[in-house]
C-alpha positions as CSV (number, residue, x, y, z in Angstrom):
1,M,-2.5,24.4,33.7
2,V,-6.6,25.1,32.6
3,G,-5.8,28.7,32.2
4,P,-3.2,27.2,29.1
5,Y,-6.0,24.7,28.3
6,L,-8.7,27.1,27.9
7,V,-6.5,29.3,25.6
8,F,-6.1,26.7,23.5
9,L,-9.7,25.9,22.9
10,A,-10.3,29.6,22.1
11,L,-7.5,29.5,19.7
12,T,-8.9,26.1,17.9
13,G,-12.7,27.7,18.2
14,A,-10.7,30.6,16.1
15,E,-9.7,28.3,13.8
16,R,-12.8,26.8,13.0
17,I,-14.3,29.9,12.4
18,A,-11.4,30.9,9.9
19,E,-12.1,27.5,8.1
20,L,-15.6,28.3,7.8
21,L,-15.0,31.6,5.9
22,L,-12.7,30.2,3.7
23,S,-14.8,26.8,3.0
24,R,-18.1,29.7,2.4
25,R,-15.5,31.4,-0.2
26,N,-15.3,27.5,-1.6
27,R,-19.0,26.8,-1.9
28,R,-19.2,30.1,-3.5
29,I,-16.7,29.5,-6.5
30,A,-17.7,25.7,-6.3
31,I,-21.6,26.5,-7.2
32,R,-20.4,29.1,-10.0
33,A,-18.4,26.1,-11.6
34,G,-21.4,23.8,-11.7
35,G,-20.9,22.4,-8.7
36,A,-23.7,20.5,-6.9
37,E,-24.0,19.5,-3.2
38,S,-24.9,16.2,-1.5
39,G,-25.6,15.1,2.2
40,A,-26.8,18.9,3.4
41,G,-28.7,17.1,5.9
42,Q,-25.5,15.1,7.6
43,F,-24.1,18.6,7.4
44,R,-26.5,20.2,10.2
45,W,-25.9,17.7,12.2
46,M,-21.9,17.4,11.9
47,A,-21.8,21.2,12.3
48,L,-24.4,20.7,15.8
49,V,-21.5,18.2,17.3
50,H,-18.5,20.2,16.2
51,A,-20.0,23.6,17.7
52,L,-20.6,21.2,20.9
53,F,-17.2,19.5,20.8
54,L,-14.9,22.7,22.5
55,P,-17.7,23.9,24.8
56,A,-18.4,20.4,26.1
57,C,-14.0,19.7,26.4
58,A,-14.1,23.1,28.6
59,A,-17.2,22.6,30.6
60,E,-15.7,19.3,31.7
61,V,-12.3,20.3,32.3
62,L,-13.9,23.1,34.8
63,L,-17.1,21.2,36.1
64,L,-15.2,18.0,36.9
65,H,-11.9,19.5,37.7
66,R,-10.1,17.5,35.5
67,R,-6.3,17.6,36.1
68,F,-4.0,17.9,33.1
69,P,-2.5,14.2,33.2
70,G,1.4,15.4,33.1
71,V,2.7,13.4,30.3
72,F,0.3,12.4,28.7
73,G,-1.6,15.7,28.2
74,W,1.6,17.1,26.5
75,A,1.8,14.2,24.1
76,C,-2.0,14.2,23.0
77,F,-1.1,17.8,23.0
78,A,1.7,17.0,20.9
79,G,-0.9,14.8,18.6
80,A,-4.1,17.4,18.1
81,L,-0.9,19.9,17.2
82,C,0.0,17.1,14.5
83,A,-3.9,17.0,13.4
84,Q,-3.7,20.1,13.0
85,A,-0.8,20.1,10.5
86,L,-2.6,17.7,8.7
87,R,-5.8,18.9,7.8
88,W,-4.0,22.0,7.2
89,W,-1.9,19.9,4.7
90,A,-5.1,19.0,3.0
91,I,-6.8,22.0,2.6
92,S,-4.0,23.4,1.0
93,A,-3.5,20.2,-1.5
94,L,-6.7,20.5,-2.3
95,G,-7.2,24.4,-2.3
96,R,-10.2,26.3,-3.5
97,R,-11.9,22.6,-3.8
98,W,-11.5,22.6,0.1
99,N,-15.2,22.7,1.9
100,V,-16.7,21.5,5.1
101,R,-19.9,21.2,2.7
102,V,-19.8,17.6,0.2
103,I,-20.4,20.0,-3.5
104,V,-18.3,17.9,-6.4
105,V,-18.1,19.9,-9.2
106,P,-17.8,17.3,-12.7
107,G,-15.5,16.7,-14.7
108,E,-13.0,17.8,-12.0
109,R,-10.3,15.1,-11.3
110,P,-9.5,13.5,-7.8
111,V,-6.0,15.5,-6.3
112,R,-3.4,13.6,-5.9
113,S,-0.8,15.8,-4.4
114,G,-0.2,16.2,-0.9
115,P,-1.9,13.8,1.5
116,Y,-3.6,12.7,-0.5
117,R,-0.9,10.7,-1.9
118,F,-1.0,8.4,0.9
119,L,-4.8,8.7,1.9
120,R,-8.4,9.2,0.3
121,H,-9.7,10.7,3.3
122,P,-6.5,13.3,4.8
123,N,-9.0,15.7,6.8
124,Y,-11.6,13.5,8.3
125,L,-8.5,11.5,10.1
126,A,-7.3,14.6,11.4
127,V,-10.9,15.3,12.3
128,A,-11.1,12.0,14.3
129,A,-7.3,12.5,15.6
130,E,-8.6,16.5,17.1
131,M,-11.5,14.6,18.8
132,L,-9.9,12.2,20.4
133,F,-6.5,14.2,21.2
134,I,-7.9,18.1,22.3
135,P,-10.2,16.6,24.6
136,L,-7.1,14.0,26.6
137,A,-5.0,16.6,26.8
138,H,-7.1,18.1,29.8
139,G,-8.0,14.6,30.7
140,A,-11.3,14.7,29.5
141,W,-12.1,11.6,29.0
142,M,-15.9,11.8,28.6
143,S,-15.7,14.6,25.7
144,A,-13.1,11.9,23.9
145,L,-15.3,9.0,24.1
146,V,-18.5,10.7,23.3
147,F,-17.4,13.0,20.8
148,S,-15.2,9.9,19.3
149,A,-18.2,8.5,18.8
150,L,-20.7,10.3,17.6
151,D,-17.8,10.9,15.0
152,V,-17.3,7.7,13.5
153,L,-21.3,7.7,12.9
154,L,-21.2,10.9,11.1
155,L,-18.0,10.1,9.2
156,R,-19.3,6.8,8.2
157,A,-22.6,8.5,6.9
158,R,-20.8,11.1,5.7
159,L,-17.9,8.6,3.6
160,R,-20.8,6.9,2.2
161,T,-22.2,10.6,0.7
162,E,-19.2,11.8,-0.4
163,E,-17.5,8.3,-2.4
164,Q,-21.3,8.3,-3.9
165,A,-20.8,11.8,-4.7
166,L,-17.3,11.6,-6.2
167,G,-18.4,8.4,-8.5
168,A,-17.1,5.7,-9.7
169,S,-14.0,7.4,-11.9
170,W,-13.0,8.5,-8.1
171,E,-13.1,5.0,-6.6
172,R,-11.2,3.5,-9.7
173,E,-8.4,6.1,-9.9
174,L,-8.0,6.0,-6.4
175,A,-8.7,2.4,-5.9
176,D,-4.3,2.1,-4.7
177,V,-4.7,4.9,-2.0
178,P,-6.2,3.9,1.2
179,R,-9.1,5.8,3.6
180,F,-7.2,6.7,6.5
181,I,-3.9,4.7,7.1
182,P,-1.2,4.3,4.8
183,H,0.6,1.6,4.2
184,G,3.9,1.5,3.2
């Protein structure tokens, strides 16, 4: 099962490159519309962690001879695919406003469609789920642990930066929407 896992990692990497291209286009649109970026220094660290994530998963599986964990591996693979679906649902709902950077265009109202009806930060929930499920899909528990911990640290700072950049009116309008866990 190592071969199919490595293909899955490669496809995930290709998908990330597509996201970066989309983000670059959306960044140009936002800047032309008067958008301002916040947290550029944080972004460098996020980019580094995300760039190392998939190679670390592959290295752990190959170098430490991690075995496919059977049903648990399939469940984690399904979780990774669900996280990917959530990410693209969030990207679709934000449209041209989606970006890997924190760029706020003055006067734009908060998005309240798609997964943003239920969560303030569905894309970050998807990232957190992927950091856990992608490595565990082939028993790379060390990568899951290390990158999930790094992701928590990065997201804590990123959320403060993003919510501050979005401002008090965004906070008031979304006061009834939870950050990560929908409530019924």
